[in-house]
C-alpha positions in Angstrom: 17.5 -13.3 -41.3 16.7 -16.5 -39.6 19.3 -15.3 -36.8 17.5 -12.3 -36.6 14.3 -14.0 -35.7 15.8 -16.3 -33.3 17.5 -13.5 -31.5 14.4 -11.6 -31.3 11.7 -13.9 -31.8 10.1 -13.3 -28.1 10.0 -9.7 -28.8 8.4 -10.4 -32.0 6.0 -12.6 -30.8 5.0 -10.0 -28.1 4.8 -7.1 -30.4 2.4 -9.0 -32.4 0.1 -10.0 -29.6 0.4 -6.2 -28.2 -0.9 -5.0 -31.6 -3.5 -7.4 -31.7 -4.5 -6.5 -28.0 -4.4 -2.9 -29.2 -6.6 -3.4 -31.9 -9.5 -5.0 -29.9 -9.2 -2.3 -26.8 -9.9 0.6 -29.5 -12.7 -1.4 -31.1 -13.9 -2.0 -27.1 -14.1 -5.7 -27.9 -13.6 -8.3 -24.9 -11.3 -10.2 -26.9 -8.5 -7.6 -25.9 -8.2 -9.2 -22.5 -6.8 -12.9 -23.8 -4.6 -11.2 -26.3 -3.5 -9.2 -23.3 -2.5 -12.2 -21.2 -0.5 -13.5 -24.0 1.3 -10.2 -24.9 2.1 -9.8 -21.2 3.2 -13.6 -20.3 6.0 -13.1 -23.3 6.9 -9.5 -22.3 7.6 -10.7 -19.0 10.4 -12.7 -20.2 11.7 -9.6 -22.7 12.0 -7.4 -19.9 13.8 -9.8 -17.5 16.3 -10.3 -20.0 16.7 -6.4 -20.4 17.1 -5.6 -16.7 13.8 -3.8 -16.6 12.6 -5.3 -13.6 9.7 -2.6 -12.8 8.5 -3.6 -16.3 8.7 -7.1 -15.9 6.8 -7.2 -12.6 4.2 -5.3 -14.3 3.5 -8.1 -16.7 2.5 -10.2 -13.8 -0.4 -7.6 -12.6 -1.3 -7.3 -16.4 -2.0 -11.1 -16.2 -4.0 -10.6 -13.2 -5.8 -7.3 -14.4 -6.6 -8.8 -17.8 -8.4 -11.7 -16.1 -10.3 -9.4 -13.8 -11.0 -7.1 -17.0 -12.3 -10.2 -18.9 -14.4 -11.2 -16.4 -15.9 -7.9 -15.5 -16.8 -7.2 -19.0 -18.6 -10.7 -19.6 -20.1 -10.7 -16.3 -21.4 -7.0 -16.3 -22.7 -7.5 -20.1 -24.5 -10.9 -19.3 -26.2 -9.3 -16.4 -27.8 -6.1 -18.6 -29.1 -8.2 -21.3 -26.2 -8.6 -23.5 -25.3 -4.8 -23.6 -21.5 -3.6 -23.3 -20.3 -2.3 -20.2 -20.8 1.5 -20.3 -17.9 3.6 -21.0 -17.8 6.2 -18.0 -15.9 9.5 -17.2 -13.7 9.8 -14.6 -14.6 12.1 -11.6 -12.5 14.6 -10.2 -12.7 13.0 -6.8 -11.8 9.5 -8.4 -8.9 11.1 -10.4 -7.4 12.7 -7.1 -7.6 9.1 -5.2 -5.9 7.5 -8.5 -3.0 10.0 -8.4 -2.3 9.2 -4.5 -2.5 5.8 -5.3 0.0 6.1 -8.3 2.3 8.3 -6.3 2.4 5.5 -3.7 3.1 2.8 -6.0 5.8 4.6 -7.6 7.5 5.4 -4.4 7.5 1.5 -3.7 8.8 0.4 -7.0 11.4 3.1 -6.8 12.7 1.8 -3.4 12.5 -1.8 -4.6 14.4 -1.2 -7.8 17.2 1.0 -6.0 17.9 -1.4 -3.2 16.4 -5.1 -4.1 19.0 -6.1 -7.2 21.9 -5.6 -4.8 20.4 -7.8 -2.1 19.6 -10.7 -4.4 22.7 -10.1 -6.5 21.1 -9.3 -9.9 22.0 -6.3 -12.3 20.7 -3.2 -11.3 17.8 -1.6 -13.1 19.1 0.8 -15.9 16.3 3.4 -15.4 14.9 3.2 -12.1 13.1 6.5 -11.8 11.3 6.3 -15.3 10.8 2.3 -14.8 9.1 3.0 -11.6 7.3 5.8 -12.8 5.9 4.1 -16.3 4.8 1.0 -14.1 2.8 2.8 -11.6 1.1 4.9 -13.9 0.7 1.7 -16.3 -1.2 -0.1 -13.3 -3.3 2.9 -12.5 -4.3 2.9 -16.4 -5.0 -0.5 -16.8 -7.3 -0.7 -13.8 -8.9 2.1 -15.5 -9.5 0.3 -18.7 -10.8 -2.6 -16.8 -13.4 -0.3 -15.5 -14.0 1.3 -18.7 -13.2 5.0 -17.8 -12.5 6.7 -21.1 -9.4 8.8 -19.5 -7.1 5.8 -19.3 -6.5 6.6 -22.8 -4.8 9.8 -22.0 -2.7 8.1 -19.1 -1.4 5.8 -21.8 -0.5 8.7 -24.1 2.1 9.9 -21.5 3.0 6.4 -20.8 3.8 5.2 -24.3 5.9 8.2 -25.1 8.2 7.8 -22.2 8.1 3.8 -22.7 9.3 4.3 -26.1 12.1 6.2 -25.4 13.3 3.6 -22.9 13.1 0.8 -24.9 14.9 2.6 -27.8 17.6 3.2 -25.3 17.8 -0.7 -24.2 18.0 -1.4 -27.9 14.6 -3.2 -27.8 13.8 -1.9 -31.4 10.4 -3.8 -31.8 9.1 -2.8 -28.5 10.2 0.9 -29.2 8.2 0.6 -32.6 5.2 -0.9 -30.9 5.2 2.1 -28.4 5.0 4.5 -31.5 1.9 2.6 -32.5 0.4 2.8 -29.0 0.9 6.3 -28.9 -1.1 7.0 -32.0 -3.6 4.1 -30.7 -4.0 6.1 -27.7 -5.3 9.2 -29.4 -7.3 7.1 -31.7 -9.0 5.0 -29.1 -9.8 8.2 -27.0 -11.9 9.6 -29.9 -13.1 6.1 -30.9 -14.5 5.5 -27.3 -15.6 9.0 -27.0 -17.9 8.5 -30.2 -19.3 5.1 -28.9 -20.0 6.8 -25.6 -21.9 10.0 -27.3 -23.7 7.3 -29.6 -25.0 5.4 -26.4 -26.2 8.4 -24.4 
């Protein structure tokens, strides 16, 4: 048991921090952001060891966007008499823009995953197409979360299902289980945010 914990310690810590992050995210609490930073820092190491380089790079972005989201939620709240940042709907125009941005990020990431490992003499990415897709989609979805667009939860449902399969294939069983919870949490989060939004209107 001790050997198991030692071998999988980082993954266990990352999983626990991610579950706390999910809990606060569903509850629309600003504490999701510091826990997101902790989860991302730990996950960065785990994904590097698993040769999932796009996911590893994504953790750097998560740290930055978590700091931004933390600032945005707190500053917008303090400037509006301590009220929470309102949950917003995603317009069709913004949706199209985000899809185009996502496609551009995907193309750039895929090219990097296919060619850079050989240039720097490291193991190639095992699943470059899926790795690039989940990473590009996660970048878009996390920005939507930071700006409180309710439809980020729908993005996460797709991302989480694909990620769950990827981590299971890679033998990252704690992370695979985590993304089962994430998928369920994304459904719960959507309806919880919808309830909060309707109550505020």
